[in-house]
TIBATOR-984951 format. One record per residue (C-alpha): residue number from 1; x, y, z. Coordinates in nm, 3 decimals. Layout:
{NUM {X Y Z}};
...
This chain:
{1 {12.347 13.649 8.864}};
{2 {12.204 13.456 8.563}};
{3 {11.830 13.614 8.565}};
{4 {11.621 13.738 8.277}};
{5 {11.621 14.125 8.286}};
{6 {11.289 14.316 8.301}};
{7 {11.254 14.700 8.249}};
{8 {11.239 14.904 8.576}};
{9 {10.907 15.032 8.515}};
{10 {10.757 14.684 8.491}};
{11 {10.934 14.588 8.817}};
{12 {10.781 14.909 8.983}};
{13 {10.447 14.854 8.848}};
{14 {10.426 14.503 8.962}};
{15 {10.414 14.623 9.303}};
{16 {10.151 14.856 9.270}};
{17 {9.768 14.866 9.312}};
{18 {9.528 14.794 9.009}};
{19 {9.213 14.927 8.914}};
{20 {9.030 14.595 9.047}};
{21 {9.223 14.647 9.366}};
{22 {9.089 14.980 9.404}};
{23 {8.746 14.886 9.362}};
{24 {8.760 14.604 9.596}};
{25 {8.904 14.855 9.872}};
{26 {8.647 15.106 9.804}};
{27 {8.360 14.840 9.828}};
{28 {8.486 14.751 10.178}};
{29 {8.505 15.096 10.338}};
{30 {8.160 15.192 10.153}};
{31 {8.028 14.893 10.334}};
{32 {8.139 15.009 10.669}};
{33 {7.974 15.325 10.625}};
{34 {7.673 15.212 10.492}};
{35 {7.631 15.004 10.812}};
{36 {7.706 15.340 11.036}};
{37 {7.417 15.508 10.822}};
{38 {7.177 15.245 10.867}};
{39 {7.216 15.210 11.245}};
{40 {7.221 15.605 11.295}};
{41 {6.920 15.685 11.066}};
{42 {6.706 15.381 10.970}};
{43 {6.736 15.131 11.258}};
{44 {6.439 15.157 11.536}};
{45 {6.607 15.221 11.852}};
{46 {6.578 15.441 12.124}};
{47 {6.813 15.739 12.144}};
{48 {6.954 15.662 12.473}};
{49 {7.291 15.617 12.620}};
{50 {7.179 15.237 12.677}};
{51 {7.099 15.166 12.340}};
{52 {7.429 15.366 12.207}};
{53 {7.685 15.197 12.426}};
{54 {7.531 14.869 12.511}};
{55 {7.287 14.791 12.205}};
{56 {6.980 14.804 12.419}};
{57 {7.131 14.467 12.623}};
{58 {6.994 14.284 12.305}};
{59 {7.305 14.197 12.137}};
{60 {7.343 13.815 11.969}};
{61 {7.621 13.589 12.076}};
{62 {7.757 13.491 11.760}};
{63 {7.837 13.866 11.643}};
{64 {7.965 13.947 11.995}};
{65 {8.229 13.650 11.966}};
{66 {8.334 13.766 11.593}};
{67 {8.322 14.124 11.718}};
{68 {8.571 14.035 12.002}};
{69 {8.798 13.863 11.765}};
{70 {8.800 14.119 11.526}};
{71 {8.861 14.379 11.776}};
{72 {9.168 14.210 11.862}};
{73 {9.297 14.153 11.518}};
{74 {9.408 14.503 11.481}};
{75 {9.625 14.626 11.192}};
{76 {9.918 14.557 11.423}};
{77 {9.827 14.161 11.448}};
{78 {9.791 14.161 11.048}};
{79 {10.103 14.368 10.977}};
{80 {10.337 14.323 11.271}};
{81 {10.298 13.973 11.420}};
{82 {10.412 13.835 11.088}};
{83 {10.711 14.067 11.087}};
{84 {10.784 13.970 11.433}};
{85 {10.814 13.585 11.353}};
{86 {10.978 13.679 11.033}};
{87 {11.265 13.849 11.216}};
{88 {11.260 13.647 11.564}};
{89 {11.121 13.340 11.497}};
{90 {10.848 13.132 11.632}};
{91 {10.854 13.153 11.987}};
{92 {10.591 13.478 11.987}};
{93 {10.331 13.227 11.902}};
{94 {10.337 13.096 12.245}};
{95 {10.163 13.449 12.315}};
{96 {9.886 13.358 12.118}};
{97 {9.870 13.035 12.302}};
{98 {9.831 13.180 12.604}};
{99 {9.466 13.276 12.536}};
{100 {9.371 12.893 12.602}};
{101 {9.457 13.007 12.989}};
{102 {9.314 13.346 12.957}};
{103 {8.963 13.231 12.850}};
{104 {8.889 13.016 13.195}};
{105 {8.998 13.328 13.389}};
{106 {8.774 13.565 13.228}};
{107 {8.491 13.308 13.236}};
{108 {8.524 13.165 13.610}};
{109 {8.673 13.493 13.793}};
{110 {8.590 13.830 13.605}};
{111 {8.301 13.828 13.387}};
{112 {8.034 13.668 13.650}};
{113 {8.135 13.986 13.880}};
{114 {8.032 14.212 13.623}};
{115 {7.689 14.068 13.524}};
{116 {7.586 13.967 13.876}};
{117 {7.667 14.374 13.954}};
{118 {7.488 14.484 13.627}};
{119 {7.768 14.716 13.525}};
{120 {7.792 14.879 13.183}};
{121 {8.117 15.020 13.226}};
{122 {8.390 14.786 13.409}};
{123 {8.542 15.079 13.602}};
{124 {8.204 15.093 13.798}};
{125 {8.281 14.803 13.981}};
{126 {8.605 14.943 14.122}};
{127 {8.385 15.258 14.247}};
{128 {8.161 14.980 14.441}};
{129 {8.441 14.773 14.556}};
{130 {8.694 15.049 14.664}};
{131 {8.621 15.396 14.595}};
{132 {8.544 15.671 14.351}};
{133 {8.909 15.779 14.341}};
{134 {9.008 15.435 14.246}};
{135 {8.784 15.426 13.966}};
{136 {8.900 15.778 13.822}};
{137 {9.261 15.658 13.858}};
{138 {9.226 15.346 13.649}};
{139 {8.986 15.531 13.369}};
{140 {9.278 15.793 13.354}};
{141 {9.514 15.510 13.265}};
{142 {9.266 15.378 13.031}};
{143 {9.239 15.697 12.841}};
{144 {9.630 15.738 12.826}};
{145 {9.678 15.418 12.712}};
{146 {9.410 15.484 12.448}};
{147 {9.544 15.833 12.338}};
{148 {9.890 15.682 12.312}};
{149 {9.750 15.352 12.093}};
{150 {9.506 15.501 11.870}};
{151 {9.735 15.696 11.630}};
{152 {9.920 15.347 11.620}};
{153 {9.606 15.190 11.524}};
{154 {9.548 15.389 11.232}};
{155 {9.899 15.439 11.133}};
{156 {9.973 15.056 11.037}};
{157 {9.711 15.008 10.767}};
{158 {9.818 15.360 10.619}};
{159 {10.160 15.220 10.629}};
{160 {10.054 14.914 10.398}};
{161 {9.836 15.127 10.177}};
{162 {10.144 15.331 10.104}};
{163 {10.377 15.057 10.056}};
{164 {10.145 14.934 9.721}};
{165 {9.992 15.238 9.641}};
{166 {10.274 15.540 9.662}};
{167 {10.043 15.778 9.833}};
{168 {10.125 15.996 10.118}};
{169 {10.081 15.823 10.459}};
{170 {9.901 16.105 10.618}};
{171 {9.647 16.164 10.319}};
{172 {9.552 15.797 10.361}};
{173 {9.499 15.849 10.754}};
{174 {9.302 16.141 10.688}};
{175 {9.046 15.953 10.438}};
{176 {9.019 15.607 10.663}};
{177 {8.994 15.803 11.002}};
{178 {8.717 16.003 10.862}};
{179 {8.525 15.705 10.756}};
{180 {8.563 15.516 11.085}};
{181 {8.490 15.847 11.295}};
{182 {8.158 15.876 11.079}};
{183 {8.019 15.503 11.106}};
{184 {8.115 15.477 11.509}};
{185 {7.952 15.815 11.563}};
{186 {7.618 15.748 11.395}};
{187 {7.559 15.395 11.489}};
{188 {7.682 15.321 11.836}};
{189 {7.805 14.979 11.955}};
{190 {7.555 14.825 11.692}};
{191 {7.720 14.978 11.410}};
{192 {8.049 14.856 11.585}};
{193 {7.940 14.533 11.625}};
{194 {7.806 14.441 11.284}};
{195 {8.099 14.616 11.092}};
{196 {8.318 14.377 11.281}};
{197 {8.150 14.092 11.176}};
{198 {8.175 14.188 10.834}};
{199 {8.547 14.300 10.869}};
{200 {8.611 13.961 11.044}};
{201 {8.512 13.743 10.757}};
{202 {8.733 13.973 10.516}};
{203 {9.035 13.919 10.774}};
{204 {8.974 13.538 10.804}};
{205 {8.949 13.500 10.419}};
{206 {9.241 13.723 10.347}};
{207 {9.461 13.560 10.623}};
{208 {9.404 13.203 10.525}};
{209 {9.459 13.276 10.159}};
{210 {9.799 13.427 10.204}};
{211 {9.877 13.181 10.420}};
{212 {9.789 12.904 10.184}};
{213 {9.947 13.082 9.860}};
{214 {10.257 13.126 10.069}};
{215 {10.308 12.761 10.132}};
{216 {10.242 12.677 9.775}};
{217 {10.452 12.937 9.640}};
{218 {10.751 12.822 9.862}};
{219 {10.715 12.463 9.748}};
{220 {10.509 12.297 10.005}};
{221 {10.501 12.272 10.390}};
{222 {10.819 12.041 10.387}};
{223 {10.993 12.336 10.188}};
{224 {10.873 12.576 10.446}};
{225 {11.005 12.367 10.747}};
{226 {11.304 12.290 10.585}};
{227 {11.409 12.678 10.518}};
{228 {11.269 12.789 10.852}};
{229 {11.454 12.569 11.055}};
{230 {11.789 12.645 10.838}};
{231 {11.735 12.996 10.923}};
{232 {11.672 12.938 11.301}};
{233 {11.311 13.022 11.279}};
{234 {11.157 12.757 11.450}};
{235 {11.413 12.728 11.745}};
{236 {11.211 12.727 12.075}};
{237 {11.386 12.922 12.346}};
{238 {11.314 12.800 12.708}};
{239 {11.616 12.993 12.873}};
{240 {11.523 13.189 13.186}};
{241 {11.737 13.500 13.148}};
{242 {11.483 13.777 13.123}};
{243 {11.688 13.980 12.908}};
{244 {11.625 13.781 12.597}};
{245 {11.386 13.944 12.377}};
{246 {11.129 13.674 12.320}};
{247 {11.150 13.315 12.493}};
{248 {10.870 13.062 12.551}};
{249 {10.817 13.214 12.914}};
{250 {10.794 13.580 12.861}};
{251 {10.575 13.533 12.568}};
{252 {10.325 13.298 12.727}};
{253 {10.292 13.488 13.063}};
{254 {10.290 13.825 12.921}};
{255 {10.023 13.689 12.673}};
{256 {9.836 13.563 12.950}};
{257 {9.800 13.911 13.132}};
{258 {9.775 14.078 12.800}};
{259 {9.461 13.889 12.700}};
{260 {9.345 13.916 13.053}};
{261 {9.368 14.298 13.061}};
{262 {9.261 14.370 12.691}};
{263 {8.955 14.140 12.675}};
{264 {8.787 14.113 13.054}};
{265 {8.933 14.445 13.185}};
{266 {8.924 14.719 12.906}};
{267 {8.619 14.872 12.831}};
{268 {8.605 14.845 12.462}};
{269 {8.570 14.447 12.510}};
{270 {8.368 14.453 12.831}};
{271 {8.116 14.693 12.691}};
{272 {8.055 14.432 12.388}};
{273 {8.042 14.116 12.642}};
{274 {7.794 14.299 12.884}};
{275 {7.589 14.398 12.557}};
{276 {7.497 14.021 12.582}};
{277 {7.134 13.928 12.779}};
{278 {7.281 13.674 13.024}};
{279 {7.600 13.541 13.151}};
{280 {7.540 13.220 12.995}};
{281 {7.563 13.385 12.632}};
{282 {7.844 13.584 12.730}};
{283 {8.033 13.269 12.854}};
{284 {7.963 13.114 12.512}};
{285 {8.059 13.427 12.328}};
{286 {8.405 13.423 12.536}};
{287 {8.472 13.054 12.418}};
{288 {8.381 13.116 12.064}};
{289 {8.623 13.416 12.046}};
{290 {8.889 13.237 12.248}};
{291 {8.898 12.966 11.962}};
{292 {8.868 13.199 11.682}};
{293 {9.158 13.434 11.835}};
{294 {9.383 13.114 11.891}};
{295 {9.309 13.005 11.503}};
{296 {9.328 13.320 11.336}};
{297 {9.584 13.460 11.545}};
{298 {9.809 13.166 11.527}};
{299 {9.776 13.134 11.145}};
{300 {9.881 13.494 11.148}};
{301 {10.207 13.420 11.331}};
{302 {10.289 13.130 11.111}};
{303 {10.254 13.335 10.783}};
{304 {10.569 13.536 10.915}};
{305 {10.758 13.189 10.913}};
{306 {10.619 13.112 10.587}};
{307 {10.736 13.443 10.445}};
{308 {11.069 13.389 10.562}};
{309 {11.094 13.064 10.420}};
{310 {10.977 13.206 10.087}};
{311 {11.257 13.470 10.098}};
{312 {11.527 13.266 10.265}};
{313 {11.852 13.359 10.091}};
{314 {11.709 13.662 9.920}};
{315 {11.576 13.892 10.175}};
{316 {11.361 14.208 10.033}};
{317 {11.498 14.401 10.337}};
{318 {11.834 14.347 10.269}};
{319 {11.802 14.419 9.877}};
{320 {11.646 14.751 10.007}};
{321 {11.305 14.679 9.830}};
{322 {11.153 14.712 10.177}};
{323 {11.262 14.973 10.431}};
{324 {11.182 14.764 10.757}};
{325 {11.008 14.438 10.868}};
{326 {10.648 14.585 10.952}};
{327 {10.627 14.662 10.588}};
{328 {10.707 14.299 10.468}};
{329 {10.343 14.188 10.468}};
{330 {10.224 14.412 10.184}};
{331 {10.535 14.334 9.993}};
{332 {10.488 13.944 10.027}};
{333 {10.125 14.000 9.926}};
{334 {10.189 14.186 9.602}};
{335 {10.448 13.907 9.528}};
{336 {10.205 13.648 9.607}};
{337 {9.889 13.790 9.442}};
{338 {9.996 14.076 9.235}};
{339 {9.879 13.888 8.917}};
{340 {9.550 13.796 9.072}};
{341 {9.265 14.050 8.977}};
{342 {9.169 14.230 9.313}};
{343 {9.327 13.974 9.567}};
{344 {9.597 14.283 9.682}};
{345 {9.312 14.490 9.737}};
{346 {9.125 14.240 9.946}};
{347 {9.422 14.203 10.179}};
{348 {9.485 14.567 10.203}};
{349 {9.101 14.550 10.291}};
{350 {9.160 14.287 10.526}};
{351 {9.424 14.506 10.707}};
{352 {9.192 14.812 10.716}};
{353 {8.925 14.601 10.822}};
{354 {9.121 14.499 11.129}};
{355 {9.263 14.857 11.208}};
{356 {8.907 15.008 11.183}};
{357 {8.741 14.716 11.405}};
{358 {8.975 14.801 11.690}};
{359 {8.982 15.185 11.646}};
{360 {8.612 15.200 11.627}};
{361 {8.579 14.988 11.940}};
{362 {8.830 15.220 12.113}};
{363 {8.667 15.551 11.987}};
{364 {8.311 15.419 12.116}};
{365 {8.402 15.292 12.460}};
{366 {8.649 15.566 12.544}};
{367 {8.391 15.851 12.438}};
{368 {8.155 15.676 12.708}};
{369 {8.415 15.651 12.970}};
{370 {8.529 16.032 12.923}};
{371 {8.150 16.122 12.939}};
{372 {8.040 15.957 13.232}};
{373 {8.333 16.000 13.440}};
{374 {8.434 16.322 13.383}};
{375 {8.175 16.522 13.207}};
{376 {7.855 16.405 13.327}};
{377 {7.943 16.495 13.719}};
{378 {7.957 16.876 13.547}};
{379 {7.625 16.899 13.356}};
{380 {7.285 16.858 13.332}};
{381 {7.260 16.522 13.217}};
{382 {7.003 16.403 12.943}};
{383 {6.997 16.150 12.701}};
{384 {6.996 16.334 12.398}};
{385 {7.302 16.570 12.550}};
{386 {7.469 16.280 12.641}};
{387 {7.467 16.112 12.298}};
{388 {7.567 16.424 12.128}};
{389 {7.847 16.470 12.366}};
{390 {7.992 16.147 12.315}};
{391 {7.973 16.198 11.910}};
{392 {8.168 16.517 11.983}};
{393 {8.426 16.311 12.163}};
{394 {8.448 16.074 11.891}};
{395 {8.500 16.345 11.626}};
{396 {8.763 16.494 11.817}};
{397 {8.964 16.163 11.894}};
{398 {8.963 16.100 11.517}};
{399 {9.127 16.427 11.433}};
{400 {9.364 16.337 11.740}};
{401 {9.456 16.007 11.520}};
{402 {9.536 16.218 11.222}};
{403 {9.769 16.430 11.406}};
{404 {9.920 16.148 11.605}};
{405 {10.044 15.985 11.281}};
{406 {10.302 16.199 11.237}};
{407 {10.461 16.072 11.556}};
{408 {10.415 15.679 11.472}};
{409 {10.588 15.710 11.166}};
{410 {10.923 15.734 11.346}};
{411 {10.869 15.404 11.538}};
{412 {11.101 15.125 11.426}};
{413 {10.884 14.828 11.583}};
{414 {10.543 14.881 11.576}};
{415 {10.442 14.573 11.814}};
{416 {10.777 14.647 12.021}};
{417 {10.627 14.992 12.063}};
{418 {10.249 14.864 12.138}};
{419 {10.385 14.641 12.416}};
{420 {10.605 14.877 12.585}};
{421 {10.332 15.142 12.608}};
{422 {10.084 14.911 12.747}};
{423 {10.321 14.785 12.971}};
{424 {10.327 15.091 13.204}};
{425 {9.980 15.036 13.351}};
{426 {9.815 14.702 13.217}};
{427 {9.972 14.495 13.493}};
{428 {9.846 14.750 13.768}};
{429 {9.512 14.754 13.629}};
{430 {9.480 14.369 13.593}};
{431 {9.631 14.340 13.931}};
{432 {9.399 14.627 14.127}};
{433 {9.085 14.418 13.973}};
{434 {9.204 14.096 14.104}};
{435 {9.263 14.235 14.455}};
{436 {8.907 14.362 14.440}};
{437 {8.771 14.014 14.327}};
{438 {9.011 13.769 14.516}};
{439 {9.129 13.939 14.804}};
{440 {8.896 14.053 15.065}};
{441 {9.147 14.255 15.285}};
{442 {9.199 14.481 15.023}};
{443 {9.021 14.836 15.058}};
{444 {9.031 15.148 14.862}};
{445 {9.380 15.271 15.002}};
{446 {9.553 14.974 14.925}};
{447 {9.412 14.984 14.553}};
{448 {9.501 15.330 14.519}};
{449 {9.863 15.300 14.655}};
{450 {9.917 15.019 14.496}};
{451 {9.812 15.133 14.173}};
{452 {10.019 15.438 14.208}};
{453 {10.314 15.212 14.333}};
{454 {10.314 15.007 14.013}};
{455 {10.245 15.283 13.747}};
{456 {10.557 15.470 13.902}};
{457 {10.778 15.184 13.923}};
{458 {10.690 15.069 13.538}};
{459 {10.719 15.405 13.423}};
{460 {11.084 15.435 13.558}};
{461 {11.152 15.085 13.453}};
{462 {11.050 15.152 13.086}};
{463 {11.195 15.525 13.047}};
{464 {11.504 15.391 13.168}};
{465 {11.503 15.078 12.939}};
{466 {11.422 15.339 12.637}};
{467 {11.753 15.534 12.764}};
{468 {11.961 15.189 12.748}};
{469 {11.806 15.129 12.377}};
{470 {11.853 15.484 12.288}};
{471 {12.224 15.474 12.372}};
{472 {12.310 15.120 12.220}};
{473 {12.350 14.926 12.530}};
{474 {12.037 14.735 12.425}};
{475 {12.000 14.627 12.058}};
{476 {11.737 14.415 11.912}};
{477 {11.877 14.277 11.586}};
{478 {11.659 14.032 11.417}};
{479 {11.791 13.652 11.292}};
{480 {12.019 13.688 11.015}};
{481 {11.909 13.650 10.650}};
{482 {12.122 13.688 10.319}};
{483 {12.110 13.763 9.957}};
{484 {12.302 13.466 9.839}};
{485 {12.019 13.289 9.648}};
{486 {11.895 13.580 9.460}};
{487 {12.017 13.411 9.134}};
{488 {11.700 13.153 9.178}};
{489 {11.399 13.180 8.937}};
{490 {11.152 13.257 9.218}};
{491 {11.342 13.575 9.311}};
{492 {11.385 13.734 8.948}};
{493 {11.185 14.033 9.078}};
{494 {11.425 14.093 9.340}};
{495 {11.730 14.037 9.116}};
{496 {11.604 14.270 8.844}};
{497 {11.563 14.564 9.118}};
{498 {11.899 14.529 9.241}};
{499 {12.049 14.507 8.874}};
{500 {11.863 14.807 8.760}};
{501 {11.977 15.005 9.076}};
{502 {11.599 15.050 9.188}};
{503 {11.684 14.983 9.506}};
{504 {12.007 15.014 9.732}};
{505 {12.090 14.690 9.911}};
{506 {12.185 14.717 10.278}};
{507 {12.554 14.632 10.324}};
{508 {12.627 14.444 10.615}};
{509 {12.919 14.583 10.843}};
{510 {13.195 14.368 10.937}};
{511 {13.160 14.257 11.325}};
{512 {13.442 14.457 11.529}};
{513 {13.737 14.257 11.678}};
{514 {13.607 14.322 12.018}};
{515 {13.260 14.252 12.064}};
{516 {13.082 14.537 12.217}};
{517 {12.922 14.499 12.564}};
{518 {12.543 14.470 12.462}};
{519 {12.220 14.309 12.537}};
{520 {12.106 14.167 12.211}};
{521 {11.768 13.969 12.124}};
{522 {11.939 13.666 12.199}};
{523 {12.215 13.704 12.448}};
{524 {12.375 13.953 12.658}};
{525 {12.757 14.020 12.763}};
{526 {12.675 14.253 13.021}};
{527 {12.631 14.229 13.386}};
{528 {12.255 14.166 13.479}};
{529 {12.015 14.506 13.500}};
{530 {11.672 14.485 13.575}};
{531 {11.649 14.795 13.320}};
{532 {11.721 14.584 13.021}};
{533 {11.494 14.305 13.080}};
{534 {11.259 14.189 12.749}};
{535 {10.959 14.440 12.712}};
{536 {10.783 14.118 12.718}};
{537 {10.782 14.100 13.107}};
{538 {10.644 14.461 13.161}};
{539 {10.288 14.317 13.208}};
{540 {10.431 14.056 13.464}};
{541 {10.662 14.294 13.649}};
{542 {10.352 14.546 13.693}};
{543 {10.137 14.293 13.853}};
{544 {10.393 14.156 14.088}};
{545 {10.486 14.532 14.200}};
{546 {10.117 14.590 14.266}};
{547 {10.047 14.257 14.465}};
{548 {10.385 14.293 14.662}};
{549 {10.266 14.644 14.779}};
{550 {9.929 14.554 14.813}};
{551 {9.979 14.258 15.048}};
{552 {10.177 14.417 15.342}};
{553 {9.945 14.757 15.308}};
{554 {9.624 14.580 15.360}};
{555 {9.776 14.507 15.713}};
{556 {9.895 14.863 15.761}};
{557 {9.564 15.048 15.592}};
{558 {9.296 14.816 15.791}};
{559 {8.946 14.803 15.664}};
{560 {8.670 14.949 15.893}};
{561 {8.532 14.652 16.086}};
{562 {8.186 14.763 16.035}};
{563 {8.237 14.782 15.658}};
{564 {8.068 14.497 15.507}};
{565 {8.145 14.490 15.116}};
{566 {7.860 14.311 14.912}};
{567 {7.953 13.944 14.859}};
{568 {7.866 13.987 14.495}};
{569 {8.161 14.210 14.431}};
{570 {8.368 13.902 14.540}};
{571 {8.438 13.633 14.253}};
{572 {8.209 13.314 14.294}};
{573 {8.451 13.064 14.461}};
{574 {8.577 13.332 14.674}};
{575 {8.249 13.375 14.832}};
{576 {8.293 13.043 14.994}};
{577 {8.559 13.156 15.194}};
{578 {8.397 13.502 15.331}};
{579 {8.299 13.493 15.722}};
{580 {7.919 13.457 15.752}};
{581 {7.898 13.814 15.921}};
{582 {8.040 13.955 15.605}};
{583 {7.726 13.882 15.393}};
{584 {7.481 14.169 15.500}};
{585 {7.151 13.983 15.617}};
{586 {6.816 14.129 15.459}};
{587 {6.720 14.210 15.807}};
{588 {7.025 14.431 15.891}};
{589 {6.906 14.666 15.626}};
{590 {6.744 14.982 15.775}};
{591 {6.389 15.056 15.658}};
{592 {6.414 15.434 15.673}};
{593 {6.661 15.672 15.581}};
{594 {6.876 15.753 15.298}};
{595 {6.954 15.391 15.215}};
{596 {6.583 15.318 15.192}};
{597 {6.570 15.601 14.945}};
{598 {6.839 15.452 14.733}};
{599 {6.676 15.081 14.735}};
{600 {6.307 15.160 14.666}};
{601 {6.242 14.766 14.587}};
{602 {6.329 14.689 14.951}};
{603 {5.958 14.702 15.105}};
{604 {5.740 14.524 15.385}};
{605 {5.396 14.357 15.252}};
{606 {5.169 14.389 15.558}};
{607 {4.853 14.209 15.400}};
{608 {5.040 13.890 15.457}};
{609 {5.054 13.930 15.817}};
{610 {4.697 14.063 15.823}};
{611 {4.575 13.771 15.630}};
{612 {4.758 13.543 15.889}};
{613 {4.627 13.676 16.191}};
{614 {4.277 13.621 16.045}};
């Protein structure tokens, strides 16, 4: 290769943090810790669970909207979404586009019900609509998902920091998890939201800057489009084969139910939404958040395409400089901005901001769910005891995140792992809420049996699918790249690394004479098997499994004719179709007994009648 040769040490140092980067990174973490200290010690607020979990229901629209966006922009989104489009092309962006369809569902179907029933915990609704058992089962799945996901949320930024500093991943995990636990434990939901605002601004700035610089360094937008097209990254796949890894269809429908479940039916986001004083403000926050997610996540997906166009014909992964696609983003940033003082530090701060935002939200909501559903029934509840218990739970979960990092480091594709894990129960949870709000025939027995049926089906489907992956019947290889153009001047760093044997290039094995029977990323030569469908269909299958069980069961497990659910438990447009006798009339309510004690606001003003008789 006709390239100038740099010293090996120069090449290695060019991809490492400088003093300015450490300063920028430290300032960002210190700002997060300061916000926790402020709301924990100096902000004037009552020491109550209402204040800790919902900010006294006095939060403002714009900070909540930004917080919702930040909570969805986890380190997974910043690191693994570009890696996904880098390896498999542009089809994943339709998962982002699905937010356009998800926001109206949230505004007109789900959130009005929560506001009219004044719930602080979205799982309270399930107890009111169905039964306490239904609530407990759903909260158990929420806790299970959170426990599986929390180490992943924290591991991603540690991976990025390790790539650019060489520090041990688990040492980084300890430091950053401790900071997150510190400000979440002290400040509650207010600290989480206002930290999200700061971190959200850092994320927006970093993502836009990386995208713009990437286009400029690649030679302009025309060069990006040309290289990406030649590499097959801009091909839209409309095929209906459910085994294809990513298509327009599975990305859109999987994204639709993912956004619905993650924003509207997951306590970490619902807790933010219901902290606003009115439904009108919640509606505006969701619209702003929807646009924010569409813009930032869409831009983030495009960065993967820009990244491929930049390294078209000289792949750092094949060159051995990057071990897997999930590490490409920090390498790309160092390549683009390594000579710009403090800019790599800003980007790594962005990744950490995203992770801290998601982690803090989950810690705060998870502590509330565990306390109110599994601890409060067995102790004497006081506000001080509740707050102390939730803070101890947050500390315990922080320790768990650190330990769980040892397992996460073995995952090959983080985003595939995340979607697969959440596929076990997300579809069932979304479907049970929909049954409650949209299907009046559904009762507790229908909800519980449908939930159990769907989770069991999805667990078996996913476990069998993972076994197929392990034995090689399913193999997800990315679109090809090469090292053919590494003699170009812009790839001098990669060429020098190869020349000085700083890396070991990946050698591609020649294709076998007889193609193996395998379901790949883009085609399959095997007989169809439901266990080989793409992981992006898991949430859709989970919803259909729940509904297909629930409808016939609603005719077998019939509701008590005397049972009359409160009409406010149904979504507004469904109420128009409810029979008149299903709405409890005021005169039907008893004036004595236990029900009257539970409704002390119900009384008769007899002075009015005395005045009328006179």
